[in-house]
N, C-alpha and C positions, 0 to 999 in steps of 0.2 A: 504494500500500500504506500502511496506517495506520502511524503512528509508535508503537512499542511500548516500554514500560518494559523495562529490562534484566532478564533472568531469571538469578538467582543459583543456581548448581547446588551443592547441598550433599550430599556423599556420606554414607551412613550404613548401618548394618547392616539387613538385611532383617528384617521382622517377620512374625509368624505370620498376618497378615491379607492376605498376598499383595501388600504394598505395597513397591515397590522404587524406587530412585533413577531408574532408566531410565524408569519409568512416569510420571514427572513432567516428561518432556521435551515432551509434547504434550497437547492436549486431546482427550477422547473426542468423536467426531462426535456432534452433537446436544446438546452442553452449551449451556445457555441461562441468562440472568440478566436482571434489570432493571438498567439503568445510567442514572444521572442525568447528562445532558449538556446544557449550555446552561441552559435554564430548564425542562426537563421530563424525565420518565422515558421511556426507550425500551427496546425489547426487543432483545436481542443473542443471536445463535445462532452457534455454531462450526460452520462448514460443513466439507466434506470436506478442504479445505486446512489446517484447523486454525486459522484466523483468525476473529475475531468480526466479524460484519456486523450492522448495525442493520437491523431489519425495518421496512418502510414500512407503517404502520398508521394509520388515520384518526383514532383517538381515543387520548389518553394513557392508558396502562394503570395499573391499581391493583394487580392480581395476575394471574397467568397460569399456563398449563400448555402444554407443547410435546410433540408426538408426532413423533419424527424419521422413522419409517418413512413416515408420511403427510405429512410436512412441514406439519403443521397446528398453528396457534396458536389457542388459545382463551383469551380474556382478559376480565377485568372492567374496563370503562372508568371514568374518573373521573366519568362521567355515570350510573354504576350500571347501564349496559347490559352484556349478555353478547354478545361478538363472536367470530366464527369467521373466521380468515384462513387460506386454503388455496389454493394454485395461483394466487396473484395476485388472488384474489377475496376480498372482505370482506363479511360478512353479519352483521347484528344478529339474534340469536335471540330468539324470543318467550319471555316469562316468564308464569307463572301469574298470574291476577288476585290482588290483595291488596297488602299493604304490606311484604312480605318483601324483604330485600336479600340478595345472594349474594356470596360471596367465596371465596378459596382453592381454585380449581378444580384437579382432578388427573385426567389422562387414565388410563383403564384400558389394559391392553396391546393390546386389539383396536382402539383408536383410535376407537371408536364411542360408548362411554359415557364421560361425565365426571362425577366426583363433586365436589360443592360443599358449602360450609357455607351453610345457610339461616339468616339472622338474622331471627327473627320481629319484625315491626314495626321492622326495622332495629336491633334491640337485641341486642348481643353476649352478654348474660347468658342468653338463651334461644335456643338454636340446635339444629338438626338437621343430620345428614348426608343429603343427597339425591343421586340420580343423574339425569343428563340424557342422554337419547338424542338425539344431535345430528342424526340423520337425520329423526326425527319431531318433534323439539323438544318432547318430553314429559318431565315430571318425575315421579319417584316416590320415596317415603321409603326410607331404608336403615337409619339408626340414629336412634332418637327417644328416647333416655334423657332423664330429667328433669334436665337440667343443660346446661352449655355445652360444646360439642364443636367442635374445630377441626382444621385441617391434615390433610385426608384424603390418603392415599397408597395407590394400588392396585397390586397385583401380580396374577399369574395366580391365586393361591390365597387371598390375604387382603387386607383393607383395614385400614390403620393409621389411627389418629386420636388426637389428644390430648384428654383428658377432664379438665375442671376439676371437682375434687371438693370444694374448699373455697374460698370467696371472702371471706366476711365473719366468720362465727362463730369461725374459727380465728385470725383476726388477720392472715392472709396468704394468698396464692394457693397452692394445691397443685394441680399439673397433672401427670398421668401419661399415659404412652402405653398405648393399648389396641389390641387386634388383633381383627378380626372375620373369622371363617372364611366365605368367600363361598359355599361349598357348603352348609354346615349353618346359617349365619345366626347362630351363637353368637359372643358376644364375651367376651374375657377381658382382664384387666389384665396388662400386660407389665412395666412398670417399677414399682419401689417405692422411690423415692429421697426421697419426702416433701418435695419442692421443686417446681421447675418443670422438667419434661422435655417437649420439644417438637420440632417439625420432623422427625419420624421418617420414615425411608426404609427399605426392606427389600431385601436382596440374596438372592434365592431360592436361588442356587447355594450360598451358605454358610449359609443359614437364620439370617441375622443381621439385626438391626435397628440402625440408626445414628441418633443423635439428639443434640440439644443440651440440656444441663442445667446448672443453677447449683447442683447438689447440694454441691459443694465450695467454693462462694463465687462466683467468676466463671464465666460460661458457658464450657463446654468441650464437645468432641465426645466422646460415649460410644458404646459398642456393647454390645448384648445378644445373647448366643448363645442362641437358642431351644431348641437341642438340649440344651445343658449347663445352661441356666438360670443363666448367669453374666453379670454386668454389670461392665464395666471402663471406665475413662477412657482415651481415646486421645490427647488433646492436652493440653499443659501450657504453652501460650504465655502471654505477659503480657497479651494482649488478651482480647476477648470473641469466642469462636468460635461461629458460627451457620451455619445452612443447610447441613448435610452433604449431599453428593451423591456417589453411589457408581456407578462405571461397572460394566459387566457383568463385567469381570475383577477387580473388587474394589478398584480404585484409589479412594482417599478424597480428595475435594476439599471445601473449606468456605470461608466468608468470615470473615476476622478483622478486628475493629474495634479500633483502637488509636490513641491520640493524635489523634483526630478524623479518621482515615482508615479506609477500608474496602479490604481487600486480598483478592485471590483466592489461596487457599493450596492446596497439595497436600502431603499427608502422605507423607514420603519415607523415614522411618526410625522406629525405636522411640522416639527421643527428640525428634524435631522435624519441622518442615514447612518448605517453601520457598514463596516468593512466585512466582506465575505472572504473566506480562505480560498487561495489558489495554490497550486504546486510552487514550492519555494524556488524551484529551478527556473521559473519564468521571471524575466527581468523587465518585461514590458508587455502590455496588452492593448489591443484595439479591435474595432469592429465587433462589438458585443451584439449578439442576436439571440432572440428567443422565438422559436417556431410556435405559433398559436394553434396549429392544427395537427 
């Protein structure tokens, strides 16, 4: 068994988002992240026993997505290839001809479609959101606005992505979260914080979006209630809070970067969050994800 850092339990009042102290005692099955161990990034997944195991894959990953029901990993390698790892088999998927690069994959709930960011000529200033059918290995466009779009997240009903609305003329980057209705194909802006709002995920049961934003200075985790059209800040820690991940029962996890360290956190009260244990051999973590299906 791996050696784990101590888990400090901090009791607090329950909050309206279904977050409780008891929910921070374990990981949801299928939680995954990229961890830096030794001299390379590896993919870690929490299996049924609640411990993280490193997945054996042939190429070092740059970004990834995980579907827990299918136990499928799709990742972009450092060689720019798109790889599917499932049932102990590893396969490099075919890409369309041209000079485009792909990043930030996200599985749809059915586990058959993957959404990706297509960088035209490898340039992140001109991107589209595309979908990949992993069975036929075919690509098709989804969102092709004349701007840079990143970080797709798919639910049963909607596709979230971050949309860069200003890069040069306003003197700073403005990035907001958008939502695309998968049935109608219409898109609308969700956040209006006039800073950088990114890494959005959606909890269908609560009709809420969770994301990281620097609207108040340092990056914190925020939530937007789509029913009430209300946006509130969830975390107030001293560090930089990134990569929100929400389990099916509404438990909020995220990565906090502080004093040169990256920590896996779980929000356990209205006022704070506690650190969750990870293998001590990991020196950095990023791209935290929780599969809700």
